[in-house]
Every structure is written in structure tokens, then in C-alpha cells.
C-alpha positions as CSV (number, residue, x, y, z in Angstrom):
1,M,136.1,-7.8,333.0
2,S,133.3,-7.8,330.5
3,K,135.7,-6.4,327.9
4,S,138.1,-9.4,328.5
5,I,135.2,-11.8,328.1
6,S,134.1,-10.2,324.9
7,K,137.7,-10.4,323.4
8,L,137.9,-14.1,324.4
9,A,134.5,-14.8,322.8
10,L,135.6,-13.0,319.6
11,A,138.8,-15.0,319.5
12,A,137.0,-18.3,320.1
13,G,134.5,-17.4,317.3
14,I,137.4,-16.7,314.9
15,L,139.0,-20.1,315.8
16,L,135.7,-21.9,315.3
17,I,135.2,-20.3,311.9
18,G,138.8,-21.2,310.9
19,C,138.3,-24.8,312.0
20,A,134.9,-25.4,310.3
21,P,135.1,-28.3,307.9
22,H,135.4,-27.5,304.2
23,P,132.9,-29.1,301.8
24,A,134.3,-32.5,300.5
25,P,135.8,-32.2,297.0
26,P,133.7,-33.9,294.3
27,S,134.6,-37.5,293.7
28,A,136.5,-38.3,290.5
29,P,134.1,-39.0,287.6
30,P,134.1,-42.5,286.3
31,D,136.5,-43.2,283.4
32,S,134.7,-41.7,280.5
33,A,137.4,-42.9,278.1
34,Q,135.9,-46.3,277.6
35,C,134.7,-47.2,274.2
36,R,131.2,-48.7,273.7
37,T,130.7,-52.4,274.1
38,G,132.1,-54.3,271.1
39,E,134.2,-51.4,269.8
40,F,138.0,-51.4,269.3
41,R,140.0,-49.0,271.5
42,G,143.4,-47.4,270.9
43,V,145.5,-45.3,273.3
44,G,148.3,-43.0,272.3
45,I,150.7,-40.7,274.1
46,G,152.7,-38.0,272.4
47,T,154.4,-34.6,272.7
48,D,151.5,-33.0,270.8
49,E,148.0,-34.0,269.7
50,K,149.0,-35.1,266.3
51,E,151.6,-37.5,267.6
52,A,149.3,-38.8,270.3
53,L,146.5,-39.4,267.7
54,S,148.9,-41.2,265.4
55,E,150.0,-43.5,268.2
56,A,146.4,-44.1,269.2
57,K,145.4,-45.2,265.7
58,A,148.5,-47.5,265.5
59,D,147.4,-49.1,268.8
60,L,143.9,-49.4,267.4
61,A,145.3,-51.2,264.4
62,K,147.1,-53.6,266.7
63,Q,143.8,-54.4,268.6
64,I,142.1,-55.1,265.3
65,H,145.0,-57.3,264.1
66,S,144.8,-59.2,267.4
67,S,141.2,-60.0,266.5
68,V,142.3,-61.1,263.0
69,Q,144.9,-63.5,264.5
70,V,142.3,-65.0,266.9
71,S,139.9,-65.5,263.9
72,E,142.7,-67.3,261.9
73,K,143.4,-69.7,264.7
74,Y,139.7,-70.4,265.2
75,R,139.2,-71.1,261.5
76,Q,142.2,-73.4,261.2
77,S,141.1,-75.4,264.3
78,Q,137.6,-75.6,262.9
79,N,138.8,-77.0,259.7
80,V,140.7,-79.8,261.5
81,Q,137.8,-80.6,263.7
82,N,135.4,-80.9,260.8
83,G,137.8,-83.0,258.8
84,K,137.1,-81.0,255.6
85,E,139.3,-80.8,252.6
86,I,141.7,-77.8,252.9
87,L,142.5,-76.5,249.4
88,G,145.6,-74.7,250.3
89,S,146.5,-72.6,253.4
90,D,149.1,-70.1,252.2
91,F,147.2,-67.1,253.7
92,V,148.9,-63.7,253.7
93,S,148.4,-62.0,257.1
94,E,149.9,-58.8,255.8
95,T,147.1,-58.3,253.4
96,L,144.5,-58.3,256.1
97,V,146.5,-56.0,258.3
98,E,146.8,-53.5,255.5
99,A,143.0,-53.7,254.9
100,N,142.2,-52.5,258.4
101,L,144.7,-49.6,258.2
102,L,143.2,-48.2,255.1
103,N,140.3,-46.5,257.0
104,A,142.1,-45.4,260.2
105,Q,140.5,-42.0,259.6
106,D,137.2,-43.5,260.7
107,A,138.4,-43.8,264.2
108,R,136.4,-41.7,266.7
109,V,138.4,-39.5,269.0
110,L,137.0,-40.1,272.5
111,K,139.4,-38.2,274.7
112,V,142.3,-35.8,274.5
113,E,143.9,-34.5,277.7
114,Q,147.3,-33.2,278.8
115,R,149.0,-35.0,281.6
116,A,152.5,-34.6,282.9
117,G,153.6,-32.6,279.9
118,K,152.2,-35.2,277.5
119,I,149.1,-35.4,275.4
120,N,147.0,-38.5,276.0
121,T,144.5,-39.6,273.4
122,V,141.9,-42.4,273.2
123,V,140.2,-43.4,270.0
124,C,137.4,-45.9,269.3
125,M,136.2,-47.7,266.2
126,T,133.1,-49.7,265.6
127,K,133.3,-53.2,264.1
128,A,131.3,-51.9,261.1
129,N,134.0,-49.2,260.4
130,A,136.8,-51.7,261.1
131,A,135.2,-54.0,258.5
132,K,135.3,-51.4,255.7
133,G,138.9,-52.0,254.7
134,F,138.4,-55.8,254.8
135,I,135.2,-55.6,252.7
136,E,137.0,-53.5,250.1
137,R,139.9,-55.9,250.0
138,Q,137.5,-58.8,249.7
139,R,135.7,-57.1,246.7
140,L,139.1,-56.7,244.9
141,I,139.8,-60.4,245.5
142,A,136.3,-61.3,244.2
143,D,137.1,-59.5,240.9
144,S,140.5,-61.3,240.5
145,L,138.8,-64.6,241.4
146,E,136.3,-64.2,238.6
147,I,139.1,-63.6,236.1
148,V,141.4,-66.5,237.0
149,S,138.4,-68.9,237.5
150,N,137.3,-68.2,234.0
151,T,140.8,-68.9,232.7
152,A,140.9,-72.2,234.6
153,L,137.5,-73.2,233.2
154,K,138.1,-72.3,229.6
155,T,141.8,-73.0,228.8
156,E,142.8,-76.4,227.6
157,H,146.5,-75.8,228.0
158,P,147.6,-78.0,230.9
159,K,150.2,-75.7,232.4
160,R,148.0,-72.6,232.2
161,K,145.1,-74.5,233.6
162,N,147.1,-75.7,236.6
163,E,148.4,-72.2,237.2
164,A,145.0,-70.7,237.0
165,W,143.5,-73.3,239.4
166,H,146.3,-72.7,241.9
167,K,145.6,-68.9,241.8
168,T,141.9,-69.6,242.2
169,Q,142.6,-71.7,245.3
170,T,144.8,-69.0,246.8
171,L,142.4,-66.2,246.1
172,W,139.4,-68.2,247.5
173,N,141.3,-69.1,250.7
174,E,142.0,-65.4,251.3
175,F,138.5,-64.4,250.4
176,A,137.0,-67.0,252.8
177,R,139.4,-66.0,255.5
178,I,138.2,-62.4,255.4
179,Q,134.6,-63.7,255.4
180,N,135.3,-65.8,258.5
181,L,136.6,-62.6,260.2
182,L,133.6,-60.6,259.2
183,D,131.2,-63.3,260.3
184,G,132.9,-63.3,263.7
185,W,132.2,-59.5,263.9
186,G,128.6,-60.0,262.9
187,I,129.0,-58.2,259.6
188,E,126.4,-59.1,256.9
189,K,127.8,-60.8,253.8
190,A,128.5,-58.4,250.9
191,S,126.5,-58.7,247.6
192,F,129.5,-60.2,245.8
193,Y,129.8,-63.1,248.2
194,D,127.4,-65.5,246.6
195,P,128.7,-64.9,243.0
196,A,132.3,-65.5,244.2
197,S,131.3,-68.6,246.0
198,E,129.4,-69.9,243.0
199,I,132.2,-69.5,240.5
200,Y,134.7,-71.0,242.9
201,S,132.5,-74.1,243.4
202,Q,132.0,-74.4,239.7
203,T,135.7,-74.1,239.0
204,R,136.6,-76.7,241.7
205,E,134.1,-79.2,240.3
206,E,135.3,-78.7,236.7
207,Y,138.9,-79.2,237.8
208,K,138.1,-82.3,239.7
209,G,136.5,-83.7,236.6
210,Y,139.6,-82.7,234.7
211,C,141.8,-84.6,237.2
212,Q,139.8,-87.8,236.8
213,A,140.0,-87.7,233.1
214,S,143.7,-86.6,232.8
215,K,146.6,-89.0,233.4
216,L,150.3,-89.3,232.6
217,H,150.7,-91.9,229.8
218,W,154.2,-93.5,229.3
219,K,155.0,-94.2,225.7
220,P,158.7,-95.1,224.9
221,E,159.7,-95.2,221.2
222,Q,161.4,-98.4,222.0
223,E,161.2,-100.8,225.0
224,N,164.7,-101.6,226.4
225,D,166.8,-101.3,229.5
226,Y,167.1,-97.5,229.3
227,S,163.4,-96.9,228.8
228,S,162.7,-99.3,231.7
229,I,165.2,-97.5,233.9
230,A,163.7,-94.1,233.0
231,F,160.2,-95.3,233.8
232,S,161.3,-96.9,237.1
233,I,162.9,-93.7,238.3
234,L,160.2,-91.2,237.2
235,S,157.3,-93.4,238.4
236,K,158.6,-93.4,242.0
237,N,157.1,-89.9,242.6
238,L,154.8,-89.5,239.5
239,K,151.7,-91.5,239.0
240,M,151.9,-92.7,235.4
241,E,150.7,-95.7,233.4
242,K,151.7,-97.5,230.2
243,S,148.6,-96.8,228.1
244,A,147.4,-95.0,225.1
245,C,146.9,-91.2,225.7
246,Q,143.2,-90.3,226.2
247,D,141.1,-87.2,226.7
248,N,143.1,-84.4,228.3
249,G,146.0,-86.7,229.3
250,I,149.7,-86.0,228.9
251,S,151.8,-88.3,226.7
252,L,155.4,-88.9,227.9
253,V,157.3,-90.2,224.8
254,Y,160.8,-91.5,225.7
255,K,163.3,-91.2,222.8
256,H,166.8,-92.1,221.8
257,A,166.7,-95.5,223.3
258,E,170.3,-96.7,222.6
259,P,173.8,-95.2,223.1
260,D,176.1,-94.5,220.2
261,C,179.6,-95.9,220.5
262,P,181.8,-95.0,217.5
263,K,185.4,-96.4,217.7
264,K,188.3,-94.0,217.0
265,F,191.9,-94.8,217.4
266,G,191.2,-97.9,219.3
267,V,188.9,-96.2,221.8
268,H,185.1,-96.5,222.0
269,S,183.7,-93.0,222.6
270,C,180.2,-93.7,223.8
271,S,177.5,-91.1,224.2
272,Y,173.9,-91.4,225.2
273,K,171.3,-88.6,224.7
274,P,168.1,-89.4,226.6
275,S,165.2,-87.2,225.8
276,L,161.6,-87.1,226.8
277,S,158.8,-85.3,224.9
278,I,155.8,-84.0,226.9
279,L,152.8,-83.9,224.5
280,S,149.1,-83.6,224.4
281,C,147.1,-86.6,223.3
282,D,146.7,-85.1,219.8
283,G,150.5,-84.8,219.5
284,T,151.1,-81.2,220.3
285,E,154.5,-80.9,222.0
286,Y,154.5,-78.9,225.1
287,S,158.1,-79.4,226.3
288,L,161.2,-81.4,225.4
289,L,163.6,-82.6,228.1
290,E,167.1,-83.6,227.0
291,N,170.5,-84.5,228.4
292,I,173.8,-86.2,227.4
293,I,176.0,-88.8,229.0
294,E,179.5,-89.6,227.7
295,N,182.2,-92.2,228.5
296,S,185.2,-93.6,226.7
297,H,187.0,-96.9,227.1
298,Q,189.0,-99.3,225.0
299,K,186.4,-102.0,225.7
300,Q,183.0,-101.1,224.5
301,E,181.2,-103.1,227.1
302,L,182.9,-101.3,229.9
303,A,182.1,-97.9,228.3
304,L,178.5,-98.9,228.0
305,E,178.4,-100.2,231.6
306,K,179.7,-96.9,232.8
307,I,177.1,-95.1,230.7
308,K,174.3,-97.1,232.2
309,D,175.6,-96.5,235.8
310,T,175.8,-92.7,235.1
311,F,172.4,-92.7,233.6
312,K,170.8,-94.3,236.7
313,A,172.5,-91.8,239.1
314,A,172.2,-88.7,236.9
315,D,171.2,-85.5,238.6
316,F,168.8,-84.4,235.8
317,W,166.0,-86.7,237.0
318,G,164.9,-84.2,239.6
319,K,164.7,-81.5,236.9
320,W,162.7,-83.8,234.6
321,E,160.3,-84.7,237.4
322,K,159.8,-81.1,238.3
323,E,159.0,-80.1,234.7
324,I,156.5,-83.0,234.3
325,K,154.7,-82.0,237.5
326,E,154.1,-78.5,235.9
327,W,152.0,-80.2,233.2
328,R,150.1,-82.9,235.0
329,P,146.9,-82.1,236.8
330,K,147.5,-81.0,240.4
331,C,144.8,-83.1,242.0
332,E,146.5,-84.2,245.3
């Protein structure tokens, strides 16, 4: 009897040992793959670590680019609200994107793990590191800005001055756009910021003065119907005045005022060769615009009437206007 009880007790003990609760598994650690506050984060998955890292850096670039886009929208909205003069807005987003990809090697690898046969990688980048590529791009722009601004300040050639001013505007807009982004990231202005800002302001003020002193002066060799038609058509979209050329103005001298209608074999073969010289006030010719209109008729008055109608509706007016605009100050 005692042996039976002992066996039962032993069996019960074994069962109790087998049913004893196991220690609870440790809880999963908190996600340690979170970047620090204010950092950019990129995630990549690949078949190996190299591919995963490449994907993570590409994702990181997208996150930085998203920040750039937000900055652009904010700046544009801010300009509208402030009602300030916007000197051009042809920004190039691709330039800024390239700038942040230049130093992708500065990304800090936070986590690499294998999961389901794939490598998962997380990388982080501080705003200071993300800013490096933008600051370098901004420095290059500052160098170019100094060169073209000096050209705009020193040249007296109207077309080259206009082109240099347009380039100055474009470069400054891109420079300021990068600065707006860096300001949003809390990055201190680079040492070249103040010199770049100063030369841009100087160039802008000089060009404003140039605009005020430079006008388009209409000066036909002979006042008649043809010169009046030419002035009427060109002055629709070009601000010009009938006055003597002054300062850095542009003189528009209209030539060949009358058609030529020789009679041959009973037919009047009329031709008209309108031309317009674009000159400096001292008489230096910058450009010569020419064309020819022809018509024949037995009656000279009908041939001339057709010449005048064709002259009014000619397709060269648009080309003339475009060329004149290349020489006038671009002040609007």
C-alpha cells in the first residue's frame, strides 16, 4: 500500500514540475530604428546589404526633397502675402535635388537586419549634413553671381547688359531659394551670403537707374504714311517716343520711306524695302532690320494700294518687335 502511495506521489510531483509556469519571454524592445528628433530618415530593403543601403539613401534623398518642396511653397506664398517685387521665378528644382544627393555618404547607418530573406536598413542624416550639398551649390552660385553682376554693372552694350541682368536675377533667385531652405533648417548663413546680397542689391539699383534713363526713341528719316504705319504697329507693344535720343537710350531710325515703281512694258512693278536701324544715341548701329514687299499692276495706284495693304499685314512685324526687345532695357 505504501509503495503504491509513493509511486502516486512521485507521478504527481513529475506532473507538477511539468506544469510549472515558464518565465515570461522578455517584451520586445522599443523601436531603436528611429532617428533623432529633427533628422531625416531613410529606409531600404534589398537582397544584400549594399542594395538595401542604396535604397535607404535614395529614400533619404526623397525625404530631403520633400522638405525642399515645402520650403518652395512657403516662400512663394510668403512673397505673395508680403506683396513684394518678384524679380523672376524660374527656379530649377533639379539643381537643389542634386545638391542634397552629393553627400549621401554622410548618412549614418542606424540599423541593418535580416528579415524574411531580405536585408532591412535604416539610415539617418542631420540637417547640418543635409545642408552641406546645398551650401556648396550656393557657394558656386555666389561665384557666378559676382561675375555676371560685374558684367551688368560695367558694360554699356545694351544687349549684353540685358542678358547679364537677366542672368543675375536668375542666379540670385536660386541663391535666395537655397538660403530660404537653410533658414528653415536653422542653418547659419555662410560667409559668402552678405557679399552676394550686397552685389546683387548694387546691380539691381544700377539697372533701375539705367531703365529710368534709357528709352526707345523713334526717328524716321522721313515722316509719311509708311513711317506712321510702322510707328503705329510697333508702339502697340513697345513703349517708344518721338524724341531726340538721350543718355543710354536706343534710337530707332526708320528708312526707305517711299516705294519704287518703275514702269516696264506697260506694267508698274512696285517694290518697297522698309528697314529699321537700331542705334545707340552716338550713332553706333547695333542691328539693321530689313524686308521687301513687291506688287505689279498696270495701274500704279492699285499696285501702291496693294503694297500698303501688304505692308500693314506683313508677318515680319513680330520679328522686328522681338529684335527691338532684345536691345531695350528690361525694366517691366
